[in-house]
C-alpha positions in Angstrom: 99.7 120.3 80.8 99.1 119.2 77.4 101.1 119.2 74.4 99.3 122.0 72.7 99.4 124.2 76.0 103.0 123.6 75.9 103.5 124.3 72.1 101.7 127.5 72.7 104.0 128.6 75.7 106.8 127.6 73.5 105.7 129.7 70.5 104.9 132.7 72.9 108.4 132.6 74.3 109.8 132.2 70.9 108.0 135.2 69.7 109.5 137.3 72.5 112.9 135.8 72.4 113.3 136.2 68.5 111.3 139.4 68.4 109.1 138.3 66.0 105.4 138.8 66.8 104.3 137.0 63.5 106.1 133.7 64.0 103.8 130.7 63.7 104.0 127.4 65.3 104.8 126.0 61.9 107.9 128.2 61.6 109.6 126.3 64.4 111.9 123.9 63.0 112.8 122.1 66.3 112.4 122.4 70.0 114.0 120.4 72.8 114.9 120.6 76.6 118.6 120.1 75.8 120.8 122.3 73.6 120.3 122.0 70.0 123.0 122.2 67.2 122.1 124.8 64.5 122.1 123.7 61.0 122.8 125.9 57.9 120.1 128.4 57.7 118.8 128.1 61.4 119.4 130.1 64.6 119.0 128.4 68.1 117.9 130.3 71.1 116.8 129.3 74.8 113.3 130.3 75.6 113.2 130.6 79.5 109.7 130.2 80.4 109.0 126.6 79.3 112.9 126.0 79.4 113.5 124.8 76.0 115.8 125.6 73.1 114.1 126.5 69.9 115.4 126.4 66.3 113.9 128.6 63.7 115.1 129.7 60.0 117.5 132.7 60.1 114.8 134.8 58.1 112.3 134.5 61.0 114.9 136.0 63.5 114.3 139.8 63.9 116.8 140.5 66.6 119.6 143.0 65.5 122.7 141.1 64.7 
């Protein structure tokens, strides 16, 4: 699996988890296979399919609080 393929899988999973179909790759602040600490103004969630944690800005999170 190439890095581009992995990034597309992470993006597709993040769109589902954060319920934002307009999420772009450049909207992802950080992704890691281990848990991430959320900084001010960020939200972190686990994307199960590729098995990574993804951090995005709070404004991009469309889940109900």
